N, C-alpha and C positions, 0 to 999 in steps of 0.2 A: 077843218079847211085846211087847204095844201101852203105849208112853209115855203114862203117865197124866195128861196136862196137862192137862184139861180135868176139875176135878170138879163135879158136878153144882150146886153153891153160885153154883160160878163162874158158870156158862151161865147161869143165874136172874140173877144180877147186870149180866151183860153185856146178857143180853138187854133189862133195866129201860134202861139205857143206850142201847141201839141204838134206841129206841121214840122217843126225842126227837129222832130222827136228822134231817134234810130229803134225801130222793134225788129226784135228777132221771135220766130214762131217756130217751135219745137210743137209738131205733131203727127195725127195720123191724120195727113191728105188724103182726099178722095173726086173722082169724077162723079158728080151729079150729072145722069142723062134724064132729060125733057124731054119727052112727046105728049103734045098738046093735039088735042080735037076735040070731036064731037060726038055723043052719042044718040042713033036715031031708030035703034033696033036692037033685040036681044039674037043672037050667035043661033042659028039651027044645030050647032054640033055640041052647047052644053050651053047653061042656062047662066051665060056670061054676056056684059055689054058690048058687044063692036062698036071700034073706034074709030070712027075716018078722021086720021090725019092729018092734020093743018101746017104743025109747026116739029121741027125736031131741034135740040138745042144741047147745050153744055156747057157747064160750070164748075167751077172748083167748089168742091165741097169740102168737107169735116172740118180741117185745123185750116185746110186753103182758104175757104170762105173767114173765119175768122183773119187771114192776111189780107184777104179783097177790101172786107172793113178796114181796116187799118190804112191803107191806101189810098179810100173812096177820100178820108177825111187828112188827107197828105203825108203821111206819116211815109219815111226811109225803112221798109221792111227787108226782113233776109227769111229765108225759111231753111227749116232741118226738119228731115224728117228721111222718110225709103215710099219707094215707088216700085213698083217691079220691072222687069226688062221686059217692058210688052208694049203692045201699041198702045194700051190704056195708057202708062204712064211716061209715052211719050208725047200722049194728047196734054199731059198735064204738063211737063215741061213748056210746054207753047202756050198754056193757059198761065203759066207763070209768067212768062216772056211777054204776053200780050196786057198784064197786068201791074209790071212793071218791080217784079218779085224778086230778089237777090236768089238764086236755086242752086250756090255753090254747095251748100251742104246738104243736098237731097241724093242719098244712093240710089242706084237703082239696083234691085237684087233678083236674082233668077228664080229663087226659091220660094218666090211669093207673086200673087198678084196684086195688082193696083186694085184697090177696094173702086170699084161701082156702085153705085145705086141709080136704076134706072127708076125715074117715078111716070106712070101715063096719067095724064089728068085731062079729065072733060067736064067744060061747064064749071070751070075754077075750082072741082073736088077731083083729089086722086081716086084714081079706080083703083089702080095695085101699084105696088112698087117691088121689084126684082133685084137682089144685091149676089155680088160677086167679092169675093174676102177670101182672108185668111185672117184670123185670130189669133196665131200662134205664137208665141214670144219670139223677139230676134234670138239668132245665136250668138254666140259669145264673142263672135269675131266680131261680128256686125253690129251689135253692142259696144264694143269697146271702140270700133271707128265712130261710131255715134256719139260718145262720150266725150272723145277727144275733139270732135269738130264740136261740139257745144261748150268745151268750156273754155275754148279759145274763140269763139265768137262773142261768148256770154260780157265778156266786160268790154267787147269795143260795143254794145246797145246800151240803150238807156234804159231798157226794159225788156223782159222777156215773158211770153205770152206761151206757158204749157197747157195744150188745148188736146185732152185724152178722152177718143173714142174707141176706147179696147179694144185697138186692131194689134197689140201686143209687142208697140214700141217701148212703152214706160217699163222704167225701171229705177228704182232706188237712187242707184248711182246716177241717171242721165239725171233727174231732178235735180241730185246736185253739182251736176257739172253747169248747172245751169244757174246757181248761187253768184256768182262773178258777177252779175247786175244788181242796180241797187234796187231795182224794184222787179219782185219775179210774181207773176199772178197764173193762177191756175184754172181750169175747169174740165177737173177728176172725174171720171165714169166712180161711182159708188165702191163697186166690187175693189179698186184701188186708190182709194182716196189716201188708206196711210203713206202711200210712196210720195205726198205731196207734202208731208211735213215741214212744217217751218219757213214756206214760203211767203208772202207780205201778204196774200190774198186768195181767195178761193171765193167763186159764184155759181154755186149749184144753185140747180132751180128746185121748186118745194119737193118735188119727188123723189129726185135724188140725194136732198137733205135728207129727207126723213130715213129712206134706206141708208144712208152711209152713217148718221147717229142710233139706229137705232130706236127712234119717236117717232111716231107719225103725227105729225104736223096736222091737227082739226081745230084749234083754235090759236089766241093769243098766249098763253101758257104754254101751249105744246109748242109754239113757235119760237119762244123764249128759249125753252129746255134744250128743243134741237139745235138752237145757233150757239148758246153756251156750251153745248156737248162736241160742235166741231170744233170752237176754238179750245178747247181742253185736246181734243187728241192729235188735233194739227198744230199745236202752239203757233199758230199763224198769228199775225198784225189784224186780219180782219175777215168778217164771211160777210156775206153781200147773199141773203136767199130770193133768189127772183121768184115772184108769186104769181105769173101772169095778171087776169085781169086785175089780183088782188097786190099789184104793185110789187113794192122790192125791199128787203129788210136787212139792216145791218147790223152788225154787231161787231163789237169793237174787242181786243184784248184788254184796254182799261177804262171799261166800263161805257164804249160809247154803245149808244143804242140809238136809231131813228129810222122810220118809216114813211114810206112814199106811196101814194096809191097810184094806181096807172094811168098812161095819159094817153092809152090807143083810143083813136078814134071811131074807126071800122077793122076789124080783126077779119083779115083774108087767111092770113097763112103766117104760124107762129114759125114753120123750119128755120134755121137759122139763127133767131131772135137771140137766143144767147152768145153765139158768136158777134153778134153786135155788141151785145154787153160788155163782153170781157174785152174787146177792141177797146172799146170808150172808155172804163174806166181806169186800163192799163195805161193809155194817152194821157189822159187825165192826170194822172198820180205823178206821171215821170216829166211833166208841165208843171207839178207842186202844186196842186190844186188839192185841196180838204176834201175828206174822201166823203164826204157829204154830198159836195159838189161834184164831185166826179159820178157819183151813184147818179144825183139828177140827171146830169146830163147824158148818161146811158141810158135813165130812164124813156127819157124824148128820143134817143136814137132809136129804141126798140121801138117806141108808139109810133115810130115813121115807118121802121122795117115792116110791122106785121100788118099794115095797111097795102100789101103789094103782097105778089104772089112767087112764091121760089125761094129760094136761098139768096137774100136781097142783099142790099147794102142804103147806107143813108148817110150823102155828102151833109158838108154840115151847113148850107143854104135853107135843105131840107129837115133839118130839124130846128134850126133856128125859125123856122117860118112857123112850124110846131108850137115850139116855145111861146112865138108870138101871139098864136091863134091861142093858147090857152090860158096866155096872161090879160086877156081881155085887151 
């Protein structure tokens, strides 16, 4: 039976508190390009489907989707990261402006492209994806500029989210530059896990947690071992492991343990669900919510997002509606 920690009235009150918070997102921003259409035949040139395009759109992806999720809940959001000095970089700045995200700490660099992911979708399924990117680490001068910007901005915000997509932005000194905020959360890639030691909370998915801990998560015992190992490796306050249809599991440095099942009714697309989870967890903690309530709220937000196609966001009204439906 699901623990009923989060009542509808509690969720509404918590969302009201979350709206007042200022959050700095530091991370790898990218452009998500979406080509939508239908398949009715196979190409005569090669054994591949021909997609008749019906729509074409661009959205903020990667860490940019974290910023969008924070804005959807009503937070004031600033962003720190890099783009290329190119057409897609200019598209990113336009998308930030449309989302009302402060982008004064977004650096346009000439020696690397803006990350772009093009997805062709037909009949609600991805047919293929093409990526333009560089994962080379930032040069020393650019890294120093970014660290200085983050160190200046972090104390002016209620929380910082470190959103790592392994595109070369993060270094240990950048993570340390973010430590001036009261709440610092991270969604790190496994190969970079050591960089994020000392943050308030990390929120990997089960696959990432397995790789980062070196323990394959197969059952309750291995889940406990992986979560405990990550706490030890990182010295952080909390680890939340997202498990898709199996829900989420919390591990606290003071012995806290909490598990909740998934609330998704229909899963159309899991892309971007992790961005939603880290956004809601961060805002709820910044608003003073206990971590168990923050986790339950993030679980409902993820449940709302996976019912949509693409890198989507969930607004408070949608999350509360799912909560009410689940509570009956």
